[in-house]
Structures are given as structure tokens and as C-alpha cells.
N, C-alpha and C positions, 0 to 999 in steps of 0.2 A: 848655755845651761851651766848654772851654778850645782856641784853637785854633792848634794846633803849628806853624803856619810862622811865628807872632809871635813867641813864646819856646822856641824848641827848645834843648835841652841838648845842646852840645857839647864838653862837658869835667866829669868829677866824682870829687872825692876824696872821703876820709873825710869830710869837715867839707863842703866845699863843692861849687856848682858850678856852670859858666859858664853863659847864654844867652842866644843870638845874638838880636837883636831885629831884625824883617824891617822894618821903617819908620824904621829909620836915616835912610834919602835926607828923608824928610819934616820933620825934624830938620837937616838939613843937617848929616847925619855920616855919614863916610865909613864908620865902624864905630862900633857901640852894641850894649856889651856887658854885662848883667845880673851878678854873684855875689849868690848865695844861698844862706846855710847852712842845710844840711839838718836843722839843729835847729832849733827856735821859738826866736829869741833879737831882745829887742826894742831893748836896748840896746846901746852896745860895750861894755859892764861887763859883759855879762852871755857875753863870748865867751871861752872856757878859753885859758890860754895857749900847750897844745899845739897849738892851731887857726892861728895864726898861721905859722906854717912854712908850712904847706901852704897856709897862702892866700897867700904870697910865691911859692911852686911855679908856683902858678897863675896867677900874674899874669907869670908870666915866660913859661912856655906861651904864653898870649893875646898879648903882645907879636910872640914870635917867631914864631908860627903867623900874627897878622894884620900883618906886619912895621910896628908901630907905632911911628913915628917919636917922637911925643909928643902930648897932649890933655889930656882930664882925667881924676882919678880921685875921687869923687867915692864917699862912704855919709850914705845916710838912716838915722838912728837913731830912737830914742826914741818922745813923742806925735807925732802925721801932720802936729797942728798948728802943728809944730815945726817940721816939712820938706817939707811938700810932697806925701809918700809915697801912694803909690796901696794901698800894703800895709801893716798894720801889724807888720810886721816890719823886722830890718835887713836892708838889700841895699846892696853898693855897683854905680857904674855907670862902664863904661870908655867915653866918648865921644871921637873924633877925628876932629876937623872934615873936613869936603870940599874942598880945596884946589884939587880939578881941574878942577871946574863955573866954568871963565872964564865971566866976567858974571852968573851963576846963583849966585855966592853967598850962601850964605843964615848969617844971625845965628845962632848957635851958642848957645844961653844956658841955664842952670842957675837954673829958677826955688825960689826958696825958702818961698813966701807965694804962696799963690792964693788969687784971688776967693772968695765965700759956694759961688756955683757949677761953677766948679770943683770946686771942693771938692767938694758934694754928687754933680757927676759920674761922677767919680771914686772918689764910696763908692759908685753905683750900681753901674757896672760891676765894681767887683771884690767886692760883696757874697758871691756864692756860693762864689768862692777863698777868701774872707778865714776865712770859718765852716769849710770843709773845713780851712785849716790851721790856724787857732783847734781845731778838734777832736782836734788831732796828726796828719792824716794829710798828705802828706808827695808829693801829686804830682809828677810826673816834669815836668809841662809845665803850667809858669804862662801 
């Protein structure tokens, strides 16, 4: 079963949803959001032109809602062995480092390559969800 505390949907529009990741602090982030399409798109070329405006509106909402002064916006797309993704579908991430943790700041880094053991662990962890997604199901929480 999917743990709704980990990836709770906080915003949705016609094409996209934003989910807040509850483990942001473990990665040294103040804010950690994931933007996933409601449709199953694997590659950036799968995104229809009319989905970009709602995507921009979502980014604006997120920056205002979380008072984001800056951070990283990155996209995982294509084959997972090229992007270290844990899901076989396109998804964006917004990461904002936690600058308030005096003396306890952690390095925040975005991996684009993992070891075989890390890839295997990711595949095991996401197998059930991936099968559901591949079969056309779009669960509210992932």
C-alpha cells in the first residue's frame, strides 16, 4: 500500500499534480516537491503543447505557496538507466535546500547515475506502483 504521508497530492490541474515529499529533511531539503503528469508520459516529447501553460501555472503556485526563493527544478525522463528515476515515467522535482540548519547543513545533490544495487532496490520498491501505472491506473497518491 502507498504511504500517503510520503507523497500527498497538494495541487492538481488538467495535466499535472504536485506531491509534497515528507522526507525532504532526510535529503537536506526544506521543500521537496514532485510534479507528475496525470497521463503516462515517459519522454519530454510526449508532453502535448497545451500542457505547458498549466505546468507554468503550477510552478508559480508552488513558489508562492512555499515561499521558494530559489532551488533546483529538474526533470527525469526517458529510460531509467539514463536518469536514475525510480518510476518509468516522466516527473519533475523541485528541491529547495534547508539553509536554516546551522552547523547541520547537508550536501544536497541530484544523482543521475546509481549503482546496480541502488537501481535494484529502487525497482523492488516501486514495482507494484509501476505495474499499476503501466496498466493505465492513475492512483491519487504515489
